C-alpha positions as CSV (number, residue, x, y, z in Angstrom):
1,M,-34.8,3.5,-28.4
2,G,-35.2,6.3,-25.8
3,K,-38.0,8.7,-26.3
4,I,-37.7,12.5,-25.9
5,F,-40.9,13.7,-24.1
6,Y,-41.3,17.4,-25.0
7,L,-43.3,19.5,-22.5
8,M,-44.4,22.8,-23.9
9,G,-46.9,25.6,-23.3
10,K,-47.0,29.3,-22.8
11,S,-45.0,31.1,-20.1
12,S,-46.3,30.6,-16.5
13,S,-48.6,27.8,-17.6
14,G,-47.3,25.3,-15.0
15,K,-44.7,23.5,-17.2
16,D,-42.0,23.7,-14.6
17,T,-44.2,22.2,-11.8
18,I,-45.4,19.4,-14.1
19,Y,-41.8,18.8,-15.2
20,Q,-40.5,18.5,-11.7
21,K,-43.3,16.1,-10.6
22,L,-42.6,13.9,-13.6
23,L,-38.9,13.8,-12.9
24,E,-39.5,13.0,-9.3
25,D,-41.6,9.9,-10.2
26,S,-38.9,7.2,-10.0
27,Q,-41.2,4.7,-11.8
28,L,-40.9,6.8,-15.0
29,Q,-37.1,6.7,-15.0
30,L,-37.0,10.0,-16.9
31,K,-33.7,11.8,-17.4
32,K,-33.5,15.5,-18.0
33,A,-31.7,17.4,-20.8
34,V,-30.2,20.7,-19.8
35,L,-30.7,23.5,-22.2
36,Y,-28.5,26.5,-22.7
37,T,-29.3,30.2,-22.2
38,T,-27.5,33.6,-22.3
39,R,-29.9,35.2,-19.8
40,P,-28.7,35.9,-16.3
41,I,-29.1,33.2,-13.6
42,R,-32.1,33.7,-11.3
43,E,-32.0,33.1,-7.6
44,G,-32.2,29.4,-6.8
45,E,-31.1,28.3,-10.2
46,V,-27.9,26.2,-10.6
47,H,-25.5,26.2,-13.6
48,G,-25.6,22.8,-15.3
49,V,-28.8,21.8,-13.6
50,T,-31.4,24.5,-14.4
51,Y,-29.6,25.6,-17.6
52,Y,-26.1,25.9,-18.9
53,F,-25.7,29.7,-18.4
54,T,-23.4,31.0,-21.1
55,K,-22.5,34.0,-23.1
56,E,-23.5,34.9,-26.7
57,D,-20.0,34.2,-28.0
58,E,-20.3,30.5,-26.8
59,L,-23.6,30.3,-28.8
60,V,-21.9,31.5,-31.9
61,K,-19.0,29.0,-31.4
62,L,-21.5,26.1,-31.0
63,Q,-23.4,27.2,-34.1
64,K,-20.1,27.3,-36.1
65,E,-19.5,23.7,-34.9
66,N,-23.1,22.7,-36.1
67,K,-24.0,21.6,-32.6
68,V,-27.0,23.9,-32.1
69,I,-30.3,22.0,-32.8
70,E,-32.5,25.0,-32.2
71,V,-32.2,28.6,-30.8
72,R,-34.7,31.2,-29.8
73,G,-34.0,34.8,-29.1
74,Y,-36.0,37.2,-26.9
75,N,-35.5,41.0,-26.9
76,T,-36.0,41.9,-23.3
77,M,-35.6,45.1,-21.4
78,K,-32.2,43.7,-20.3
79,G,-31.1,43.0,-23.9
80,M,-31.3,39.9,-26.1
81,W,-31.6,36.5,-24.3
82,Y,-31.1,33.3,-26.2
83,Y,-32.3,29.8,-25.2
84,F,-30.9,26.9,-27.2
85,T,-30.5,23.2,-27.4
86,V,-27.1,21.7,-28.1
87,D,-26.4,18.2,-29.5
88,D,-23.7,17.6,-26.8
89,G,-24.2,13.9,-26.0
90,Q,-27.3,14.3,-23.8
91,F,-29.5,12.8,-26.4
92,A,-27.8,9.5,-27.1
93,E,-30.4,6.8,-27.5
94,E,-28.8,4.7,-24.8
95,Q,-29.5,7.5,-22.3
96,G,-33.1,6.2,-22.0
97,D,-36.2,8.4,-22.0
98,I,-35.6,12.1,-21.6
99,L,-38.0,14.9,-20.5
100,M,-37.6,18.4,-21.8
101,I,-39.4,21.7,-21.7
102,G,-39.6,24.1,-24.6
103,T,-41.7,26.0,-27.1
104,L,-43.7,24.8,-30.1
105,E,-40.9,26.2,-32.3
106,S,-38.2,24.4,-30.4
107,Y,-40.3,21.2,-30.5
108,E,-40.5,21.4,-34.3
109,K,-36.7,21.7,-34.6
110,M,-36.2,18.8,-32.2
111,K,-38.7,16.7,-34.2
112,E,-36.9,17.6,-37.4
113,H,-33.6,16.6,-35.8
114,F,-34.6,13.4,-33.9
115,G,-37.8,12.3,-35.7
116,E,-40.3,10.0,-34.1
117,R,-38.2,9.8,-30.9
118,V,-39.8,13.2,-29.9
119,V,-43.3,13.0,-28.2
120,P,-45.2,16.3,-27.7
121,L,-46.9,17.1,-24.4
122,F,-48.8,20.5,-24.4
123,V,-49.9,22.3,-21.2
124,T,-52.7,24.9,-21.4
125,L,-53.9,27.4,-18.8
126,E,-56.3,30.4,-18.9
127,D,-54.4,33.6,-19.9
128,G,-55.5,35.6,-16.8
129,E,-54.2,32.9,-14.4
130,R,-50.9,32.8,-16.4
131,L,-50.5,36.6,-16.0
132,I,-51.1,36.4,-12.3
133,R,-48.5,33.6,-12.0
134,A,-45.9,35.5,-14.0
135,I,-46.3,38.6,-11.9
136,R,-46.1,36.6,-8.6
137,R,-43.0,34.8,-9.9
138,E,-41.1,38.0,-10.6
139,Q,-42.3,39.6,-7.3
140,Q,-40.7,36.8,-5.4
141,Q,-37.3,37.6,-6.9
142,K,-35.0,39.9,-4.8
143,E,-34.1,41.6,-8.1
144,P,-36.8,40.9,-10.7
145,L,-35.5,40.4,-14.2
């Protein structure tokens, strides 16, 4: 039975870097699950690779079809942005081990849905360093979100 390794931690804690390094390790043979979001695509991101970038009406449609495992909404200066996980075939046990990134709340929903297949991995970093990283990340964008 394929495991779902669930990487989580606060924003700018280094999850993305750890995630990429784990995926690059061919000995681990980890596959990635692609989450969905309604936020705008950032420079360097790729639809279907980084996220499935979609609109809010697609989220509503998937919810009506009972395909949404978990959803989180964030009220930003640019409006509501949703991040969500869809049971769209990516999690079939024969897919092997999967590596994901999310929040504690999303982990709990995944654990509720998939049970013992889900293994938590939590990343921590001092809050001041996280803030500096977050500011640097946005400053590198041509048009910061």
